[in-house]
C-alpha positions in Angstrom: 6.8 -7.8 3.5 7.0 -11.8 4.2 4.2 -13.1 1.8 4.2 -16.9 0.3 5.9 -16.8 -3.4 1.8 -17.9 -4.4 0.1 -15.0 -2.9 3.0 -12.9 -4.1 2.5 -13.7 -7.7 -1.3 -12.6 -7.4 -0.4 -9.4 -5.6 2.6 -8.5 -8.3 -0.5 -9.0 -10.7 -2.9 -7.0 -9.3 0.1 -4.1 -8.8 0.4 -4.3 -12.6 -3.1 -3.1 -13.3 -4.6 -2.0 -10.1 -8.4 -2.4 -10.2 -10.7 0.2 -9.9 -11.6 -1.7 -6.0 -10.1 -5.0 -4.4 -11.7 -6.5 -1.3 -9.1 -8.7 0.7 -10.6 -11.6 3.0 -8.6 -14.0 5.1 -8.7 -15.4 8.7 -8.0 -13.2 11.2 -4.2 -12.3 11.0 -3.2 -13.5 8.1 -2.0 -9.3 7.4 -4.5 -8.2 4.9 -4.2 -4.5 6.8 -0.5 -5.0 6.4 -1.3 -5.9 2.3 -3.6 -3.4 1.8 -1.0 -0.8 3.5 1.2 -2.3 0.6 -1.0 -1.9 -2.0 -2.2 1.7 -1.8 1.0 3.0 -1.2 2.5 5.6 1.1 0.4 8.5 0.7 -3.1 6.3 0.9 -2.2 4.1 3.5 -2.0 6.8 6.1 -5.8 7.4 4.9 -6.8 3.8 5.8 -6.7 3.1 9.7 -9.7 0.2 11.0 -11.7 1.7 13.5 -13.9 0.6 16.7 -17.3 2.0 17.1 -16.1 4.8 19.1 -14.1 5.8 15.5 -10.6 5.0 17.9 -7.9 3.7 15.5 -8.4 -0.5 16.4 -5.8 -2.4 14.0 -6.9 -5.6 15.5 -10.3 -5.9 15.5 -11.6 -2.9 14.3 -13.5 -2.1 10.4 -12.5 0.4 8.0 -15.8 2.8 7.4 -17.8 3.6 4.4 -16.4 7.2 5.0 -12.9 6.3 4.8 -14.0 4.8 2.0 -15.3 7.9 0.3 -12.2 9.7 1.6 -10.0 7.2 -0.4 -12.0 7.4 -3.2 -12.1 11.4 -3.7 -8.6 11.3 -2.6 -7.4 9.0 -5.5 -10.2 10.1 -8.5 -8.6 11.5 -11.7 -9.3 15.1 -12.1 -10.6 15.3 -15.6 -9.4 18.9 -17.1 
């Protein structure tokens, strides 16, 4: 992944101390989806699939649904024993 040096420093800081949630914003086409997938890691990246209104994968114009966020939450929350 090729990222501007300043942005890479910010991403490195986030990776060192990953927050509970993170909102990425920016202009269309700057690579937010790619950054989100890289931050999520391989296991969780499979869960992140922007979808259109018909719930079909749409990487260009789709959104990540609340239900998808719920799946991510249940997948990642710590199990207390």
